[in-house]
C-alpha positions in Angstrom: 0.4 24.1 -0.6 -1.1 22.0 2.1 -1.6 18.3 1.9 -5.4 18.8 1.9 -5.2 20.6 -1.3 -3.4 17.7 -3.2 -5.2 14.6 -1.8 -5.3 12.2 -4.8 -8.7 11.5 -6.2 -10.3 7.9 -6.2 -10.0 7.3 -2.6 -12.5 6.6 0.2 -13.5 9.2 2.6 -11.5 7.3 5.2 -8.2 7.4 3.3 -8.9 11.1 2.4 -9.2 11.8 6.1 -6.2 9.9 6.9 -4.1 11.6 4.3 -5.5 15.0 5.4 -4.8 14.6 9.1 -1.7 12.4 9.2 0.1 12.9 5.9 2.5 15.7 5.0 4.1 16.9 1.9 7.8 16.9 1.3 7.7 18.5 -2.2 7.6 17.3 -5.8 10.8 16.0 -7.2 12.1 17.3 -10.6 14.3 14.2 -11.0 11.9 12.5 -13.3 11.9 15.4 -15.8 15.5 15.8 -15.5 16.2 12.1 -16.0 14.0 11.5 -18.9 16.6 11.8 -21.7 19.2 9.7 -19.8 16.7 7.0 -19.1 15.7 6.9 -22.8 19.4 6.6 -23.8 19.7 3.6 -21.6 16.8 2.1 -23.4 13.9 2.7 -21.2 10.6 2.8 -23.3 8.9 6.2 -23.3 5.7 4.6 -22.0 7.6 3.5 -18.9 9.1 6.8 -18.3 5.6 8.4 -18.6 4.4 6.0 -16.0 6.9 7.2 -13.5 6.1 10.9 -14.4 2.4 10.1 -13.9 3.1 8.4 -10.5 5.2 11.5 -9.4 2.5 13.9 -10.4 0.0 12.2 -8.2 1.9 10.8 -5.3 5.4 12.1 -5.3 6.5 13.6 -2.1 3.6 12.3 0.0 4.8 11.0 3.4 2.3 8.9 5.5 2.5 7.4 9.0 4.3 4.1 9.1 2.8 0.8 8.1 2.4 -1.8 10.8 4.5 -4.2 8.7 7.4 -3.9 6.3 9.2 -1.7 8.8 6.8 1.1 8.0 6.8 1.1 4.2 8.3 3.9 2.1 9.5 7.0 3.9 7.7 9.1 1.1 6.5 8.2 -2.3 9.1 9.0 -4.9 9.3 7.5 -8.5 12.6 5.9 -9.4 14.2 4.7 -12.6 12.2 2.0 -14.5 13.7 -1.6 -14.6 12.7 -4.2 -17.2 12.6 -6.5 -19.0 9.1 -6.5 -20.3 6.4 -7.4 -19.4 7.3 -6.8 -15.8 8.7 -3.3 -15.9 9.0 -1.9 -12.4 10.0 1.3 -10.7 10.9 2.2 -7.2 8.0 3.7 -5.2 10.1 5.4 -2.5 13.1 4.6 -0.2 12.8 2.4 2.8 12.6 3.8 6.3 15.1 1.1 7.4 17.5 -1.4 5.9 15.4 -4.1 4.3 16.2 -6.9 1.9 13.5 -5.6 -0.6 12.4 -2.6 -2.3 9.0 -0.9 -2.6 7.9 -0.9 -6.2 5.1 0.0 -8.7 4.4 -3.0 -11.0 3.5 -3.1 -14.8 -0.2 -2.6 -14.2 0.2 -0.1 -11.3 0.3 -2.6 -8.5 2.1 -1.7 -5.3 4.4 -4.5 -4.0 7.9 -5.7 -3.0 10.9 -6.6 -5.2 13.9 -8.7 -4.2 15.1 -10.5 -7.3 11.4 -11.6 -7.7 8.4 -9.2 -7.3 5.3 -9.7 -5.3 2.3 -7.2 -5.6 0.8 -6.4 -2.2 -2.2 -4.4 -3.6 -3.5 -3.9 -7.1 -2.9 -0.3 -6.9 -1.1 2.4 -4.9 -4.5 3.5 -3.7 -4.9 0.0 -2.2 -1.9 0.4 -0.1 -3.0 3.7 1.1 -6.4 2.4 1.9 -4.9 -0.4 3.9 -2.7 2.1 5.9 -5.9 4.2 6.6 -7.9 1.1 7.6 -5.1 -0.1 10.0 -5.1 3.3 11.6 -9.0 3.2 11.9 -9.0 -0.3 13.2 -6.4 0.2 15.9 -8.3 3.2 17.2 -11.6 1.4 17.4 -10.7 -2.1 18.4 -11.1 -3.4 22.0 -8.3 -6.0 21.5 -5.6 -6.4 19.0 -4.0 -9.9 18.3 -1.1 -10.9 16.2 -0.7 -14.3 14.6 2.3 -15.3 12.8 3.9 -18.1 10.7 2.0 -21.5 10.2 -0.5 -20.5 12.9 -1.8 -17.9 10.5 -3.0 -20.6 8.0 -5.4 -21.9 10.8 -7.4 -18.6 10.9 -11.1 -19.2 10.2 -12.4 -16.8 7.7 -15.9 -18.3 7.1 -18.4 -15.5 7.5 -15.9 -12.9 6.6 -16.0 -10.8 3.5 -12.9 -9.3 1.7 -12.6 -5.6 2.1 -12.6 -4.3 -1.5 -11.1 -0.9 -1.2 -7.6 -2.2 -0.2 -7.4 -4.1 -3.6 -5.7 -7.0 -1.9 -3.2 -9.3 -3.6 -0.6 -10.8 -1.3 -2.0 -8.6 1.5 -5.7 -8.7 2.3 -8.2 -7.3 4.7 -11.4 -9.3 5.8 -14.5 -8.0 7.6 -16.6 -10.0 10.1 -19.5 -9.4 12.4 -17.5 -7.6 15.0 -13.8 -7.8 13.8 -11.4 -6.9 10.9 -8.5 -9.2 10.0 -5.5 -8.1 8.1 -3.4 -10.8 6.3 0.2 -9.8 5.4 1.8 -12.5 3.1 4.0 -10.2 1.0 7.2 -10.6 2.9 6.8 -14.2 3.2 6.3 -14.5 -0.5 9.2 -12.3 -1.7 11.6 -14.0 0.9 10.2 -17.4 0.2 9.9 -17.7 4.1 6.5 -18.8 5.4 7.4 -17.9 9.0 7.4 -14.3 7.9 3.6 -14.1 7.1 1.5 -12.2 9.8 -2.0 -11.6 10.6 -3.4 -8.9 12.9 -7.0 -9.3 14.3 -8.8 -6.3 15.5 -11.7 -7.5 17.6 -14.6 -5.9 19.5 -15.5 -3.4 16.8 -18.8 -1.7 16.7 -20.7 -0.5 13.8 -18.5 2.6 13.4 -15.4 0.5 13.5 -16.8 -1.9 11.0 -18.3 0.6 8.7 -18.2 -0.2 5.0 -17.4 2.3 2.1 -19.2 1.1 -0.8 -18.5 4.1 -3.1 -15.7 6.6 -3.2 -16.3 8.9 -0.2 -19.6 7.6 0.5 -20.4 5.4 3.7 -22.7 2.5 3.0 -26.1 2.6 4.5 
């Protein structure tokens, strides 16, 4: 089965194209089904086990190009054992590509984020993480200049006249669209590590109408 045949629903056309052209399928894992009874014996509620199974059914085994930050993000999506207690049940979303002091997790309401003793949602959904990867790839290809700002200097960025990019469903990480540029703000690592110097912004400037295009409906370019 090709990745084009299993692209999850509910994504913009940009993200669908990104997955279809740059993603690949490593195969579904049978680990969740095989582990259900064991997890239940260890006190994991049935609804939390079902959440992992639902994640695996949609995203499990999908490998995408590296994120510009977080040392690339998960190597491939893979649901792990749920960890409580309530209300913040989390489960691992996939193994890291490199040694990191935090894990990639799915939160209690489907958020995608980081966990290292505390948990920080990056996006309100897994779809938001994928949309952000797709937008970063698109912006990188279209921008005339790319500038990185880090630490305290990031707080001095002026966002007046910019609008939030809704499809990334930003929490700690957000994207902003201006008249000729896109700005990506990455605050997740700074929050989970409690280290402001780790926050980073990437400014993609010199974008034309194609580079700035909005997607106001799923798979439909705005007019």
